[in-house]
C-alpha positions as CSV (number, residue, x, y, z in Angstrom):
1,M,82.9,101.2,100.7
2,A,81.8,99.1,103.6
3,I,81.7,100.7,107.1
4,N,81.2,98.9,110.4
5,G,78.0,99.3,112.2
6,L,79.5,101.1,115.0
7,I,80.8,103.9,112.8
8,L,77.6,104.2,111.2
9,S,75.8,104.5,114.3
10,A,78.1,107.2,115.4
11,I,77.8,109.0,112.3
12,F,73.9,109.1,112.4
13,Q,73.7,109.7,116.1
14,G,76.1,112.7,115.7
15,G,73.9,114.1,112.9
16,F,76.7,113.7,110.3
17,S,76.3,112.2,106.9
18,Y,78.7,109.6,105.6
19,Q,79.2,111.7,102.3
20,C,80.4,114.5,104.5
21,L,82.8,112.5,106.3
22,I,84.3,111.0,103.0
23,M,84.6,114.3,101.4
24,S,86.4,115.7,104.8
25,G,88.9,112.8,104.6
26,M,87.8,111.5,108.1
27,V,86.8,108.1,106.8
28,G,88.9,106.0,104.5
29,G,92.7,106.3,103.9
30,F,95.2,108.1,106.2
31,G,94.9,111.9,106.4
32,E,97.6,114.3,105.8
33,T,100.8,114.3,107.9
34,Q,100.6,116.6,110.9
35,P,102.9,117.8,113.5
36,A,102.6,115.7,116.6
37,T,100.1,116.8,119.4
38,P,100.1,116.2,123.2
39,E,97.5,113.7,122.5
40,V,99.7,111.8,120.0
41,Q,102.8,111.9,122.7
42,D,100.5,110.5,125.3
43,I,99.7,107.5,122.9
44,C,103.4,107.1,122.4
45,D,104.1,107.3,126.1
46,E,101.5,104.5,126.8
47,I,102.7,102.3,123.9
48,K,106.4,102.6,124.6
49,P,106.9,99.7,126.9
50,T,105.3,97.5,124.2
51,V,107.5,98.9,121.5
52,E,110.6,98.3,123.7
53,R,109.7,94.7,124.4
54,E,108.9,94.0,120.9
55,A,112.0,95.8,119.4
56,G,114.3,94.5,122.3
57,E,115.5,98.1,122.9
58,N,115.4,100.7,125.8
59,Y,114.6,104.1,124.4
60,A,115.8,107.1,126.8
61,I,114.2,109.6,124.0
62,F,110.6,108.7,122.6
63,K,109.5,112.0,121.3
64,A,106.5,112.3,118.8
65,I,107.4,114.3,115.8
66,K,104.6,113.8,113.2
67,F,101.6,111.6,112.7
68,K,98.7,110.6,110.3
69,K,95.6,109.1,111.2
70,Q,92.7,107.1,109.7
71,L,89.2,106.6,110.9
72,V,88.3,102.7,111.0
73,N,86.4,101.1,113.7
74,G,88.6,103.1,116.0
75,I,91.6,105.1,114.8
76,N,94.8,103.8,113.3
77,Y,97.9,106.1,113.8
78,Q,101.1,106.2,111.9
79,I,103.7,108.1,114.1
80,Q,107.3,109.2,113.6
81,V,109.0,109.0,116.8
82,S,112.6,110.4,117.6
83,T,114.9,108.1,119.5
84,G,117.6,110.7,119.8
85,G,119.7,112.5,117.1
86,D,118.4,111.9,113.7
87,N,117.3,108.4,114.6
88,C,113.6,107.4,114.9
89,I,111.2,104.7,114.5
90,F,107.9,104.5,112.7
91,L,104.8,103.2,114.8
92,K,101.4,102.0,113.5
93,V,99.0,102.1,116.6
94,Y,95.5,101.3,116.7
95,K,93.2,103.0,119.5
96,T,89.6,101.7,120.2
97,F,86.7,104.1,120.5
98,G,87.1,102.9,124.1
99,G,90.7,104.2,124.3
100,E,92.6,101.0,124.3
101,L,95.9,100.9,122.4
102,S,97.5,98.1,120.5
103,L,100.8,98.2,118.4
104,S,100.1,97.0,114.9
105,N,103.4,97.5,113.4
106,Y,106.6,99.2,113.7
107,Q,109.9,100.0,111.7
108,T,113.2,100.6,113.5
109,N,116.5,102.0,112.1
110,K,114.8,104.9,110.4
111,K,116.3,108.5,110.2
112,L,114.1,111.7,110.7
113,D,114.5,112.6,106.9
114,D,113.3,109.1,105.8
115,P,110.0,109.1,103.8
116,F,107.1,108.7,106.2
117,I,105.8,105.7,104.6
118,F,104.6,102.4,106.1
């Protein structure tokens, strides 16, 4: 598996081995689905105007429900966001190591009980 030099640098400077990170699920595919955290809600709050512009919608409710993350050259987040009732949207957001966010993808017209798959 190829890894960007920035990640390798961070791994070796932090005293971790690449093998340990792979075994812990930190590098590679998306991790397990987890309940949303305040940090994930902050990501949703920051990316909300971009989502509204892209989707052509205004969301009065925009509450993170659950998420998965993937360590790449930054962090990819897949987030299920409630938009009221049993309606939700799925977001894929990329966060650089510097903290900048970008909306990678989104799916509208989802229900809270829909499979959380991108």
